[in-house]
Every structure is written in C-alpha cells, then in structure tokens.
DOVEXTI-442610 format. One line per 10 residues: number of its first residue (from 1); their letters; for each residue x, y, z of N, C-alpha, C. Coordinates in nm, 4 decimals, decimal comma. Layout:
% residues N
NUM	A	X:Y:Z:X:Y:Z:X:Y:Z; ...
//
This chain:
% residues 228
1	XXXXXXXXXX	0,1256:-0,1310:-0,0273:-0,0410:0,0434:-0,0014:0,1082:0,1122:0,0319; 0,0799:0,2115:-0,0932:0,1311:0,3256:-0,0964:0,0310:0,4139:-0,0703; 0,1115:0,4909:0,0468:0,0356:0,6485:0,1037:0,1365:0,7545:0,0314; 0,0917:0,8706:-0,0071:0,1728:0,9851:0,0015:0,0688:1,1091:-0,0648; 0,1387:1,2002:-0,0496:0,0793:1,3401:-0,0576:0,0082:1,3410:-0,2084; -0,1054:1,4145:-0,1842:-0,1151:1,4472:-0,3179:-0,0821:1,5176:-0,4208; -0,0052:1,4336:-0,5414:0,0418:1,4685:-0,6419:-0,0036:1,6136:-0,6864; 0,0641:1,7746:-0,6574:0,0025:1,8339:-0,6926:-0,0605:1,9347:-0,6140; -0,1085:1,8772:-0,4872:-0,1513:1,9670:-0,3845:-0,1336:1,8770:-0,2645; 0,0432:1,8978:-0,2451:0,1235:1,8444:-0,1126:0,0642:1,9864:-0,0272
11	XXXXXXXXXX	0,0386:2,0100:-0,0493:0,0340:2,1690:0,0806:-0,1091:2,1097:0,1113; -0,1789:2,0559:0,0823:-0,3109:2,0402:0,1006:-0,2932:1,8863:0,2472; -0,3944:1,8879:0,3586:-0,3721:1,8236:0,4191:-0,4381:1,6604:0,4267; -0,3626:1,6164:0,2759:-0,4281:1,4608:0,3088:-0,3029:1,4325:0,1616; -0,3399:1,2573:0,2040:-0,2376:1,2019:0,1546:-0,3478:1,0462:0,0825; -0,2979:1,0588:-0,0088:-0,3297:0,9648:-0,1376:-0,3190:0,8377:-0,1370; -0,3776:0,7371:-0,1618:-0,4133:0,6081:-0,1456:-0,5164:0,5470:-0,2117; -0,4773:0,4113:-0,2812:-0,6197:0,3415:-0,3209:-0,6599:0,2495:-0,2504; -0,7745:0,1982:-0,1946:-0,8827:0,0959:-0,1681:-0,9248:0,0219:-0,2548; -0,8670:-0,1054:-0,2077:-0,9652:-0,2234:-0,3121:-1,0548:-0,3109:-0,2564
21	XXXXXXXXXX	-1,0701:-0,2868:-0,1255:-1,1352:-0,3927:-0,0667:-1,1918:-0,3291:0,0301; -1,3200:-0,3974:0,1424:-1,3520:-0,3304:0,2768:-1,2267:-0,4023:0,3699; -1,1931:-0,2819:0,4172:-1,0736:-0,4030:0,5199:-1,1085:-0,2641:0,6330; -1,1430:-0,2613:0,7318:-1,0876:-0,1662:0,8359:-0,9500:-0,1870:0,9120; -0,8924:-0,2803:0,9376:-0,7616:-0,2911:0,9594:-0,6336:-0,2344:0,8180; -0,6526:-0,2160:0,7292:-0,6263:-0,1330:0,5907:-0,6386:-0,0166:0,6107; -0,7484:0,0266:0,6123:-0,8206:0,1527:0,6137:-0,7001:0,2506:0,7819; -0,7426:0,1408:0,8818:-0,6225:0,2579:1,0008:-0,5134:0,2380:0,9923; -0,4120:0,1267:0,8717:-0,3142:0,1496:0,8625:-0,2903:0,2655:0,7119; -0,3995:0,3098:0,6745:-0,3406:0,4137:0,5834:-0,3448:0,5108:0,6318
31	XXXXXXXXXX	-0,4757:0,5523:0,7628:-0,4722:0,6586:0,8399:-0,3103:0,6782:0,9355; -0,2963:0,5621:0,9822:-0,1394:0,6067:1,0328:0,0293:0,6020:0,9261; -0,0311:0,5110:0,8732:0,1046:0,6269:0,7085:0,0728:0,6855:0,7375; -0,0333:0,8334:0,6714:-0,0480:0,9163:0,6490:-0,0509:1,0282:0,7550; -0,0388:0,9835:0,9280:-0,0151:1,0733:0,9650:0,1620:1,0395:1,0440; 0,2057:0,9598:0,9818:0,3399:0,9866:0,9621:0,4274:1,0985:0,8871; 0,3364:1,0924:0,7915:0,4122:1,1995:0,6772:0,3336:1,3264:0,7171; 0,2646:1,3659:0,8227:0,1898:1,4685:0,8728:0,0369:1,5076:0,7988; -0,0011:1,4428:0,7624:-0,1614:1,4442:0,6888:-0,2233:1,3502:0,7672; -0,3599:1,4577:0,8375:-0,4239:1,3461:0,9430:-0,5709:1,3216:0,8441
41	XXXXXXXXXX	-0,5686:1,3730:0,7083:-0,6645:1,2991:0,6156:-0,6431:1,2469:0,5211; -0,7237:1,1293:0,4413:-0,6914:1,0557:0,3561:-0,7381:1,1325:0,2382; -0,7032:1,0958:0,0793:-0,8010:1,0800:0,0012:-0,7945:0,9386:-0,0835; -0,8886:0,9178:-0,1173:-0,9192:0,7574:-0,0908:-0,9537:0,7461:-0,2871; -0,8711:0,6578:-0,3358:-0,9101:0,6190:-0,5022:-0,9455:0,4903:-0,4778; -1,0849:0,4491:-0,5338:-1,1591:0,3328:-0,5037:-1,2240:0,3221:-0,6932; -1,3130:0,2287:-0,6961:-1,3701:0,1762:-0,8242:-1,4751:0,1111:-0,8175; -1,6079:0,1491:-0,9128:-1,7101:0,0740:-0,9221:-1,6944:-0,0542:-0,9178; -1,5748:-0,1286:-0,9551:-1,5136:-0,2457:-1,0032:-1,5580:-0,3407:-0,8614; -1,5669:-0,2385:-0,7677:-1,5477:-0,2897:-0,6068:-1,6346:-0,2598:-0,5496
51	XXXXXXXXXX	-1,7335:-0,3000:-0,5986:-1,8716:-0,1914:-0,4833:-1,9378:-0,1468:-0,4038; -1,8310:-0,2684:-0,3085:-1,8825:-0,2437:-0,1752:-1,7761:-0,1097:-0,1217; -1,6819:-0,1029:-0,1593:-1,5788:-0,0233:-0,0990:-1,6316:0,1601:-0,1011; -1,7137:0,1988:-0,1691:-1,7676:0,2822:-0,1841:-1,8347:0,3615:-0,0382; -1,9476:0,2766:-0,0107:-2,0588:0,2952:0,0605:-1,9473:0,2339:0,2007; -1,8863:0,1436:0,2412:-1,8064:0,1712:0,3099:-1,7450:0,2897:0,3755; -1,6524:0,3383:0,2658:-1,6104:0,4592:0,2991:-1,7111:0,5655:0,3433; -1,8358:0,5955:0,2768:-1,8864:0,6659:0,2919:-1,9349:0,6870:0,4606; -1,9914:0,5110:0,5086:-2,0456:0,5149:0,6267:-1,9345:0,5356:0,7421; -1,7784:0,4999:0,6928:-1,7084:0,5717:0,7616:-1,6349:0,7216:0,7897
61	XXXXXXXXXX	-1,7448:0,8296:0,7340:-1,7465:0,9878:0,7243:-1,6830:0,9970:0,6007; -1,6283:0,9812:0,5323:-1,5574:0,9955:0,3911:-1,6959:1,1071:0,3346; -1,6414:1,1707:0,2265:-1,7363:1,2586:0,1494:-1,6931:1,2350:0,0391; -1,7667:1,2392:-0,1058:-1,6925:1,2109:-0,2538:-1,6231:1,3355:-0,2435; -1,5702:1,3400:-0,3494:-1,4388:1,4552:-0,3492:-1,4909:1,4540:-0,5656; -1,4398:1,3335:-0,6701:-1,4456:1,3632:-0,7675:-1,4955:1,2160:-0,8243; -1,5236:1,1781:-0,9372:-1,5702:1,1026:-0,9816:-1,5033:1,1084:-1,1176; -1,4796:0,9861:-1,1729:-1,4166:0,9970:-1,3152:-1,4636:0,8262:-1,3979; -1,5419:0,8774:-1,5469:-1,6389:0,7576:-1,5839:-1,5337:0,6993:-1,7023; -1,4974:0,5656:-1,6574:-1,3578:0,5043:-1,7305:-1,4569:0,4752:-1,9062
71	XXXXXXXXXX	-1,4329:0,5243:-2,0463:-1,4763:0,4600:-2,1273:-1,3861:0,3967:-2,2240; -1,4406:0,3647:-2,3065:-1,3303:0,2521:-2,4275:-1,3979:0,2675:-2,5475; -1,3066:0,3162:-2,6535:-1,3601:0,3212:-2,8047:-1,3066:0,1511:-2,8379; -1,3658:0,1008:-2,9289:-1,3392:-0,0390:-3,0086:-1,2850:0,0537:-3,1646; -1,1580:0,0576:-3,1266:-1,0745:0,1415:-3,2789:-1,1308:0,0784:-3,3992; -1,1551:-0,0550:-3,3610:-1,1194:-0,1640:-3,5118:-1,2809:-0,0702:-3,5629; -1,3727:-0,0844:-3,5178:-1,4969:-0,0965:-3,5721:-1,5680:0,0711:-3,5127; -1,4768:0,1413:-3,4719:-1,5401:0,2583:-3,4985:-1,5351:0,3582:-3,6006; -1,6552:0,4290:-3,6455:-1,6328:0,4616:-3,7464:-1,4968:0,5704:-3,8373; -1,4774:0,6252:-3,8838:-1,3716:0,7544:-3,9503:-1,4024:0,8206:-3,8458
81	XXXXXXXXXX	-1,3129:0,9237:-3,7970:-1,4055:1,0391:-3,6573:-1,4470:1,1679:-3,7403; -1,3432:1,1884:-3,8310:-1,3815:1,3237:-3,9444:-1,2472:1,3599:-3,9473; -1,1932:1,5002:-4,0033:-1,0986:1,5870:-4,0043:-1,1333:1,6324:-3,8459; -1,0218:1,6655:-3,7813:-1,0122:1,7008:-3,6818:-1,0781:1,8155:-3,6421; -1,0743:1,9526:-3,7371:-1,1402:2,0709:-3,8266:-1,0401:2,1690:-3,7042; -0,9322:2,1828:-3,6668:-0,8129:2,2426:-3,6297:-0,7324:2,2360:-3,6626; -0,5878:2,2885:-3,7239:-0,4707:2,2495:-3,8211:-0,3886:2,2316:-3,6231; -0,3173:2,0942:-3,6509:-0,2668:2,0435:-3,5726:-0,1194:2,0146:-3,6048; 0,0129:1,9589:-3,4925:0,0790:1,9436:-3,5273:0,0866:1,8550:-3,4105; 0,2096:1,7823:-3,4540:0,2400:1,7363:-3,3138:0,4153:1,7496:-3,2436
91	XXXXXXXXXX	0,4077:1,7084:-3,1296:0,5576:1,7025:-3,0647:0,6816:1,6824:-3,1412; 0,6439:1,5584:-3,2398:0,7877:1,5178:-3,2594:0,8220:1,6388:-3,3681; 0,6554:1,7283:-3,4358:0,7330:1,8392:-3,5143:0,8077:1,9516:-3,4331; 0,7900:1,9621:-3,3843:0,8056:2,0634:-3,2752:0,8727:2,0741:-3,1395; 0,9587:1,9810:-3,1080:1,0499:1,9666:-2,9617:1,0458:2,0646:-2,8681; 1,0210:2,2090:-2,9753:1,0751:2,3030:-2,9259:0,9356:2,3744:-2,8289; 0,8331:2,3327:-2,7632:0,7649:2,3546:-2,7786:0,7223:2,3637:-2,6124; 0,8291:2,2783:-2,5473:0,7927:2,2238:-2,4364:0,7676:2,3310:-2,3206; 0,7841:2,4654:-2,3185:0,7824:2,5271:-2,1779:0,6536:2,5464:-2,2089; 0,6449:2,6170:-2,3749:0,4979:2,6622:-2,3900:0,3823:2,5676:-2,3377
101	XXXXXXXXXX	0,4040:2,4438:-2,3052:0,3205:2,2778:-2,3030:0,3096:2,3069:-2,1421; 0,4256:2,3491:-2,1094:0,4376:2,2941:-1,9275:0,3693:2,4341:-1,9003; 0,3789:2,5911:-1,9240:0,2761:2,6802:-1,9123:0,1871:2,6282:-1,9356; 0,0841:2,5406:-2,0284:-0,0388:2,5415:-2,0133:-0,1190:2,4298:-1,9319; 0,0078:2,3143:-1,9149:-0,0496:2,1979:-1,8079:-0,0502:2,2809:-1,6487; -0,0112:2,3992:-1,6316:0,0309:2,4170:-1,4839:-0,1235:2,5153:-1,4757; -0,1733:2,5422:-1,5646:-0,2972:2,6392:-1,5635:-0,4280:2,4842:-1,5581; -0,4484:2,4100:-1,7103:-0,4749:2,3201:-1,6954:-0,5025:2,2088:-1,6243; -0,3946:2,1785:-1,5460:-0,3904:2,0796:-1,4162:-0,4600:2,1152:-1,3440; -0,5059:2,2712:-1,2894:-0,5283:2,3411:-1,1858:-0,6898:2,3670:-1,1778
111	XXXXXXXXXX	-0,7138:2,3546:-1,3284:-0,8786:2,4017:-1,3634:-0,9698:2,3029:-1,3596; -0,9044:2,1562:-1,3476:-0,9878:2,0236:-1,3214:-1,0786:2,0738:-1,2168; -1,2088:1,9564:-1,2071:-1,3164:1,9802:-1,0977:-1,2334:1,8997:-0,9815; -1,2381:1,9812:-0,8660:-1,1988:1,9574:-0,7333:-1,0275:1,9259:-0,7836; -0,9399:2,0190:-0,7979:-0,8032:2,0176:-0,8225:-0,7903:2,1663:-0,8239; -0,8303:2,2910:-0,7570:-0,7848:2,3733:-0,7734:-0,7052:2,3972:-0,6754; -0,5598:2,4416:-0,7157:-0,4808:2,4419:-0,6477:-0,3570:2,4240:-0,6800; -0,4001:2,3096:-0,7761:-0,2710:2,2178:-0,8446:-0,1812:2,2985:-0,8365; -0,0470:2,2782:-0,8464:0,1139:2,2824:-0,8461:0,1952:2,1677:-0,9132; 0,1760:2,2013:-1,0061:0,2464:2,0369:-1,1047:0,4184:2,0883:-1,1046
121	XXXXXXXXXX	0,4640:2,1688:-1,0894:0,6034:2,1707:-1,0777:0,6733:2,1357:-1,2424; 0,7801:2,1927:-1,1950:0,8737:2,1928:-1,2946:0,8989:2,0872:-1,3857; 0,8754:1,9321:-1,2682:0,9289:1,8177:-1,3114:0,8028:1,7806:-1,4055; 0,7178:1,8346:-1,3937:0,5893:1,8126:-1,5605:0,6859:1,8056:-1,6629; 0,7931:1,8688:-1,6829:0,8322:1,8256:-1,8508:0,9144:1,6702:-1,8717; 0,9365:1,5865:-1,7342:0,9557:1,4747:-1,7621:0,8476:1,3831:-1,7587; 0,7663:1,3864:-1,6978:0,6072:1,2988:-1,6622:0,4757:1,3273:-1,7554; 0,4899:1,4980:-1,7739:0,4069:1,5328:-1,8911:0,4050:1,5262:-1,9958; 0,5718:1,5444:-2,0716:0,5949:1,5403:-2,1818:0,6900:1,4602:-2,2884; 0,8212:1,4379:-2,2064:0,9063:1,3515:-2,2218:0,8825:1,2168:-2,2203
131	XXXXXXXXXX	0,8011:1,1972:-2,1234:0,7248:1,0608:-2,0725:0,6615:0,9594:-2,1958; 0,5688:1,0807:-2,2820:0,4973:0,9911:-2,4166:0,5274:1,0399:-2,5454; 0,5222:0,9231:-2,6272:0,5515:0,9547:-2,7651:0,5379:1,0453:-2,8438; 0,5998:1,1346:-2,8789:0,6360:1,2431:-2,9728:0,5004:1,2441:-3,0487; 0,5007:1,1545:-3,1228:0,3851:1,1574:-3,2195:0,3109:1,1467:-3,2166; 0,2414:1,0905:-3,1116:0,0913:1,1221:-3,0709:0,0950:1,2043:-3,0015; 0,1480:1,2748:-2,9483:0,1794:1,3995:-2,8959:0,0547:1,5107:-2,9483; -0,0301:1,5556:-2,9804:-0,0443:1,6642:-3,0369:-0,1104:1,8127:-2,9704; -0,0437:1,9002:-3,0681:-0,0273:2,0043:-3,0298:-0,1748:2,1280:-3,0992; -0,2391:2,1515:-3,0688:-0,3214:2,3212:-3,1380:-0,2449:2,3987:-3,1087
141	XXXXXXXXXX	-0,2028:2,4842:-3,2240:-0,1677:2,6373:-3,2426:-0,2445:2,7511:-3,3066; -0,2597:2,8411:-3,2479:-0,2821:2,9503:-3,3305:-0,1416:3,0673:-3,3138; -0,1310:3,0877:-3,4032:-0,0045:3,1657:-3,4503:0,1103:3,0610:-3,3687; 0,1582:3,1302:-3,2674:0,2606:3,0662:-3,2053:0,2406:3,0099:-3,0942; 0,0775:3,0645:-3,0323:0,0281:3,0348:-2,9001:-0,0336:2,8603:-2,9261; -0,0027:2,8233:-2,7938:-0,0257:2,6683:-2,7419:-0,2053:2,7265:-2,7497; -0,3149:2,6468:-2,7771:-0,4021:2,6764:-2,7638:-0,4277:2,5006:-2,6991; -0,4323:2,4125:-2,7250:-0,4216:2,2985:-2,6307:-0,3481:2,1478:-2,6882; -0,3311:2,0496:-2,6066:-0,2692:1,9411:-2,6408:-0,3338:1,8577:-2,5581; -0,3104:1,7316:-2,6212:-0,3503:1,6028:-2,5627:-0,2358:1,4684:-2,6513
151	XXXXXXXXXX	-0,2134:1,3417:-2,5632:-0,1677:1,2576:-2,5984:-0,1844:1,1155:-2,5406; -0,1225:1,0375:-2,6106:-0,1705:0,8862:-2,6052:-0,0546:0,8351:-2,4761; -0,0851:0,7420:-2,4242:0,0061:0,6689:-2,3251:-0,0616:0,5041:-2,2957; 0,0728:0,4489:-2,3266:0,0466:0,3309:-2,2433:0,0712:0,2925:-2,1320; -0,0260:0,1891:-2,0653:-0,0471:0,1707:-1,9328:-0,0486:0,0257:-1,9423; 0,0267:-0,0976:-1,9099:0,0017:-0,2190:-1,8513:-0,0711:-0,2756:-2,0014; -0,0344:-0,2315:-2,1169:-0,0809:-0,2999:-2,2119:-0,1596:-0,2736:-2,3053; -0,2591:-0,1469:-2,2291:-0,3688:-0,0430:-2,2676:-0,3412:0,0672:-2,3116; -0,4262:0,0778:-2,4128:-0,3607:0,3016:-2,4489:-0,4489:0,3207:-2,4044; -0,4600:0,4332:-2,3606:-0,4853:0,5357:-2,2830:-0,4806:0,6987:-2,3669
161	XXXXXXXXXX	-0,6033:0,7695:-2,3535:-0,6194:0,9302:-2,3745:-0,4790:0,9892:-2,2892; -0,4068:1,0488:-2,2609:-0,3715:1,0844:-2,1500:-0,4292:1,2148:-2,1089; -0,3607:1,3500:-2,0581:-0,4301:1,4226:-1,9821:-0,4684:1,5226:-2,1244; -0,5764:1,6390:-2,1327:-0,6055:1,7076:-2,2543:-0,6300:1,8591:-2,2119; -0,5963:1,9111:-2,2430:-0,5396:2,0729:-2,1975:-0,5781:2,1655:-2,3213; -0,7096:2,2574:-2,2557:-0,7435:2,3478:-2,2904:-0,7119:2,5294:-2,2934; -0,6400:2,5664:-2,3247:-0,6562:2,7233:-2,2802:-0,7922:2,7844:-2,2560; -0,7838:2,8490:-2,1253:-0,8806:2,8881:-2,0799:-0,9975:2,9774:-2,2179; -0,9270:3,0703:-2,3232:-1,0479:3,1633:-2,4347:-0,9988:3,0656:-2,5121; -0,9693:2,9543:-2,5291:-1,0277:2,8135:-2,6515:-1,1411:2,7137:-2,6087
171	XXXXXXXXXX	-1,1427:2,7237:-2,4840:-1,2764:2,6413:-2,4587:-1,4066:2,6539:-2,5242; -1,4240:2,5587:-2,5672:-1,5984:2,5793:-2,6117:-1,5702:2,5977:-2,7827; -1,4306:2,5781:-2,8216:-1,4312:2,6524:-2,9651:-1,3743:2,5158:-3,0775; -1,4204:2,3617:-2,9989:-1,3753:2,2001:-3,0474:-1,2458:2,2357:-3,0690; -1,1681:2,2533:-2,9998:-1,0501:2,2543:-3,0342:-1,0203:2,0947:-2,9320; -1,0849:2,0602:-2,8270:-1,0736:1,9371:-2,7537:-1,1059:1,8210:-2,8473; -1,1560:1,8119:-2,9509:-1,2654:1,7247:-3,0184:-1,1779:1,7483:-3,1393; -1,0570:1,8183:-3,2006:-0,9912:1,8033:-3,2780:-0,8743:1,7146:-3,2515; -0,8257:1,7351:-3,1195:-0,7832:1,6544:-3,0592:-0,7704:1,5174:-3,0487; -0,9377:1,4866:-2,9916:-0,8956:1,3427:-2,9473:-0,9493:1,3060:-3,0911
181	XXXXXXXXXX	-1,0165:1,3181:-3,1747:-1,0033:1,2692:-3,3370:-0,9250:1,2699:-3,4161; -0,8032:1,3264:-3,3920:-0,6520:1,2658:-3,4727:-0,6187:1,1646:-3,3564; -0,5591:1,1971:-3,2439:-0,6284:1,0658:-3,1486:-0,6609:0,9702:-3,2278; -0,7830:0,9198:-3,2306:-0,8283:0,8184:-3,2714:-0,8083:0,7771:-3,4139; -0,7787:0,9102:-3,5082:-0,6778:0,8389:-3,6608:-0,5902:0,7632:-3,6184; -0,4704:0,8453:-3,5455:-0,3903:0,7590:-3,5105:-0,3666:0,6448:-3,4459; -0,4321:0,6173:-3,3736:-0,4661:0,4608:-3,3277:-0,5126:0,3910:-3,4191; -0,6022:0,4281:-3,5653:-0,6411:0,3307:-3,6294:-0,5038:0,2859:-3,7685; -0,4145:0,4272:-3,8125:-0,2866:0,3832:-3,8495:-0,1948:0,3097:-3,8100; -0,1904:0,3026:-3,6722:-0,0387:0,2385:-3,5963:-0,1674:0,0575:-3,5344
191	XXXXXXXXXX	-0,2698:0,0447:-3,5643:-0,3169:-0,0606:-3,5050:-0,3551:-0,1031:-3,3910; -0,3475:0,0157:-3,3124:-0,4014:0,0281:-3,1877:-0,5120:-0,0345:-3,1544; -0,5953:-0,1186:-3,0737:-0,6982:-0,2035:-3,0846:-0,7863:-0,1054:-3,0247; -0,8203:-0,0745:-2,8843:-0,8506:0,0451:-2,8210:-0,7979:0,1327:-2,7533; -0,9140:0,2174:-2,7441:-0,8715:0,3518:-2,6408:-0,9601:0,3786:-2,5493; -0,9047:0,3952:-2,4087:-0,9147:0,4211:-2,3177:-0,9384:0,5423:-2,2774; -1,0379:0,5932:-2,2073:-1,0175:0,7768:-2,1099:-1,0782:0,7666:-2,0192; -1,0373:0,8368:-1,9175:-1,1144:0,9136:-1,7945:-1,1423:1,0492:-1,8187; -1,2895:1,0522:-1,7619:-1,3193:1,2063:-1,7922:-1,4399:1,2215:-1,6323; -1,4008:1,3057:-1,5622:-1,4665:1,3483:-1,4598:-1,5785:1,3801:-1,4867
201	XXXXXXXXXX	-1,6490:1,3276:-1,3736:-1,8523:1,3497:-1,4321:-1,8861:1,4678:-1,4129; -1,8240:1,5582:-1,4341:-1,8839:1,7312:-1,4013:-1,8683:1,7403:-1,5947; -1,7662:1,7196:-1,6429:-1,7213:1,8050:-1,7462:-1,8508:1,7019:-1,8509; -1,9151:1,7624:-1,8498:-2,0604:1,6968:-1,9528:-2,0227:1,7343:-2,0798; -1,9719:1,8044:-2,1334:-1,9457:1,8753:-2,2477:-1,8140:1,7279:-2,3097; -1,7231:1,6955:-2,2761:-1,6511:1,6251:-2,3129:-1,6571:1,4624:-2,3020; -1,7872:1,4221:-2,1797:-1,8625:1,3244:-2,2111:-1,9678:1,2833:-2,2780; -2,0178:1,4518:-2,3130:-2,0951:1,3609:-2,4743:-2,0271:1,3710:-2,5751; -1,9128:1,4610:-2,5943:-1,7707:1,4104:-2,6917:-1,7419:1,2794:-2,7400; -1,6936:1,2091:-2,6353:-1,7050:1,0542:-2,6001:-1,7888:0,9671:-2,6581
211	XXXXXXXXXX	-1,9307:0,9932:-2,6067:-2,0374:0,9239:-2,6637:-2,0454:0,9669:-2,8012; -2,0429:1,0515:-2,8807:-2,0516:1,0827:-2,9772:-1,9599:1,0158:-3,0501; -1,8376:0,9932:-3,0637:-1,7031:0,9151:-3,0729:-1,7345:0,7647:-3,0900; -1,7946:0,7305:-2,9973:-1,8600:0,5781:-3,0015:-1,8064:0,5664:-2,8936; -1,7481:0,5761:-2,7981:-1,6760:0,5264:-2,6609:-1,8143:0,5041:-2,5078; -1,7720:0,4056:-2,4662:-1,8769:0,3164:-2,4116:-1,8116:0,2865:-2,2758; -1,9243:0,3663:-2,1762:-1,8643:0,3405:-2,0404:-1,8558:0,2075:-1,9707; -1,7201:0,1444:-1,8934:-1,6578:0,0854:-1,8111:-1,7197:0,0896:-1,7187; -1,6774:0,1795:-1,6417:-1,6805:0,1621:-1,4699:-1,6207:0,3068:-1,4080; -1,5729:0,3264:-1,2525:-1,6174:0,4640:-1,2315:-1,5173:0,4298:-1,1841
221	XXXXXXXX	-1,3820:0,5585:-1,1387:-1,3381:0,5981:-1,0255:-1,4008:0,6277:-0,9934; -1,3436:0,6334:-0,8252:-1,4158:0,6751:-0,7177:-1,3145:0,7496:-0,6680; -1,3249:0,9033:-0,5831:-1,2543:0,9786:-0,5448:-1,3136:1,0335:-0,3853; -1,2855:0,9674:-0,2833:-1,3340:1,0149:-0,1537:-1,2452:1,1062:-0,0508; -1,2565:1,2148:0,0346:-1,1962:1,2633:0,1413:-1,2441:1,2327:0,2708; -1,1629:1,2374:0,3174:-1,1916:1,2183:0,5079:-1,1254:1,2348:0,6098; -1,1597:1,2562:0,7366:-1,0580:1,2864:0,8369:-1,1019:1,2273:0,9721; -0,9602:1,1997:1,0399:-1,0084:1,1979:1,1816:-1,0181:1,2387:1,2688
//
C-alpha cells in the first residue's frame, strides 16, 4: 500500500491511497501512514469494480470529492472520426514547444474539477511531456500560441488518452474534439485495438463528445476524502 501526499496538492492535509477492498485494518494502517507524513486526512481512490468499497468509506465519514467515468473505444469498429477541424502538429515536429506546453499544463491541471490549487512543478517536463510518444502528442496552435495539447500513453498494455489541456479562452471552440479525433486516427493508422479515457463526471461536454465518438462506459473511478 502506497500512501503519499496528493500529487500537485502536497500543501493540503490529505494523503493519497488506493483501497480495493472493504478492510478496516487496511484503513487504519492508511491513516497511520498518513499521520507519519504529517497528513491527518486521506484522499482515497477506489472503483465501482469493487462496489462495496465506496459505501464502506461513506459510512466511515468520507465525502465524495471527484468521480471519473472510464470509457473505451473499439478503434477497429469505430467509424472514421472525421477531420480534426483545427490545424494540429505533434511534439515530434515541434519539440521546442516544451516550455509553452508546461505553461498551459500549470493552468489546465488546476482548472480540473476538485483540483483547484494544483501546482504540478517543473518536473512536468519529464512525466507530462518526455514520458509520452512525441508522434502521438498533438498540439493545437494559433500562430505561435499553444491553444491545447493531448497525448496518448500506454499502461500495462492498454492505450489511454492522457491529460487533455485547453487554454481557457479556447474552450468551447472544438479544439479538444479536434485533438481527440486526431488521436483516434493515429490509433487506427497504427493498429491500436482500443483507447480508454477517464473523464470527470462534471465535464459534461467531454462526456458528450466521447459518446458521439463511440466510447462506451466501463466503470467509474471514485475519489473520496475524510479525516479522523
């Protein structure tokens, strides 16, 4: 069991941990581990694949904080998504964009529901940029200004849409949809069988886009917070 400060929110009084089964002893151990690093509260992740865990935590005084719908696209069966609708380039073509992407990442990560105050730090250039294939890391530009970015990543043999960031003034202009369509075309061209995405339930526009593109819900990831 890994108990750590919440990434990007290390200043808050919560430690992050996953709980995959109903277990009072493990919950007690998690609180003790959090206290050892100076955190009186826990931010616990679980999923609806273990449906008894969420009500167990709520009964222990935890409160819902965030919820993500995990959806999957059968790439081979999905129709062509259509032209992106915005001019896009990749990081493979413009590796010099790192600092501008980092600037947008700092804003967009903190704008997520339930993530206000997030500070991702300069190490984002490693885990948020260089850790992902540059040829499937799409960027929308307006002149020299970065409007949005989105990348694909592989975890345990499964391909996922990574974080998709859109500048505040560009939201609602279809830029996120353009990037997602480009990612689906990339997956089709490179024989990727399926794509998964995690969408916070309050992002109704993105959830609707996923439905229109053919994504089907699999399960939810649930995040709750509580203290003793």
